[in-house]
N, C-alpha and C positions, 0 to 999 in steps of 0.2 A: 391690596395692591395686585393688580392685574398682571398676570407674567405668563408667557406662553412662549417657548422657544423648542423649535423645530430642529432636528439633526438626522443626519444619516443618509441625505441624498447624493447623488453621485451620477456617474456614467458607467453604464452597463450595456452590454449586447443583448440582442433579442434572445428571449428565452432565460435571461439570468434574473437574479432576485436581489432584492433590497429589504432593509428594514428601517423605517422610519421611526423616529421617537419624538414625542412632544412632552415636555417636562413643563409642569405649572405650578404656579404657587397652591397652597392648601386651599385658600379661600376660591381661588379660580377653579380649582379641580372638582370641588364639591359645589359648582354652582349650578350643576345640572348636566344634561347631556352633553357629551363633546363629539367631534366630528373632525372626518379629513376631507379636504376639499382640494380640487385642483385647477389650474388654469394654465392653457397652452395660448402661446401668441395669438392674438386675433379672435380669441374665442371666451364665450362666458364663463365664470367660475362655476364649476360642477361639483355636487357632493359625491364623494366617492364612498365613505362608510360613515357609520354613526353608531355610538355606544353609550349606554346608560352608566352612569357613575354610581349611583347610591344604591340602586336596585338592580337585579339581574334581569332585566327587561329585555335581554339579547341585542342583537346586532341588526343594522340595515346597511343593504349594499346597492350600489348602482349596478344595473343589470350587467353592465361591460366588465365588471371586475368580478363577479360572483365565480366562486371556484377558483380563483386565483390569488385575491388580496384577504387577508384576515385582520381585524381590528381586535385589539386586547388592550386591556388595563392593569397597571400595577398601582392599587391604592395606596400602599405603602410608601410608594415612591411619587406619588401624583403624577404619573406618567401614563400616557396611552401609545400605542405601538399601531404601525401598520407594516404588516409583513406582505410584501408582494411578490410573487412569483410569476414564472411563465410571463414575464415582461415583454411587451409588445412596443413597436416605435410610436404607436397611437398612445400610449402612456406617457409619452413625453411631455413635462408641465413642471410648472412651479406648485408645490405642493404645500397646503397650509392647514394647520391645526386651528380648530375653533373651539370654543367652550361657551357654556351659559345657555345652553339651549334647552326648551320646556319639554322636548321630546324628541324622537330619534329621526329627526327631519335630515333632509339632504338639500334642504333650501337655504343658500346664504343668509337670507333675511332672518332666519329663525335663531341665529348665534349672536350672543353680544361682544364677544371677545375674540381676537384673532392674533396670530403669530404672524412673523415676518415673512415666513415661507423657507422652503428648501428645494433646490432644483433637482429633478430628476430627468435625466437625458437616456433614452434608449436608442441604440443604433441597430441598423438592421445587417 
């Protein structure tokens, strides 16, 4: 059964921090690589960060979030996280969790399963 549920979104001021969580079923969690994407109104969905689940193959980040965002996982809880710091108004978007990737891709088409999203709004 596919299950992905994001949480942790909200409204913060620029420079603030948020932590997103993505809880999944065991089957979904172990289906491959997982990732965070975001989509702002009128813009295409873009990959933010990707992480390997089974092996420690490292993480991958979009250039715009390097040094500010960190992706991590808790295998026991079947959950991945996105720690977001130094938030900027440009980070405002709906953030989605994705699973079932075959490698640490930041392309939406590389993932089989998607959550419903959680909204992040950063005010200046």
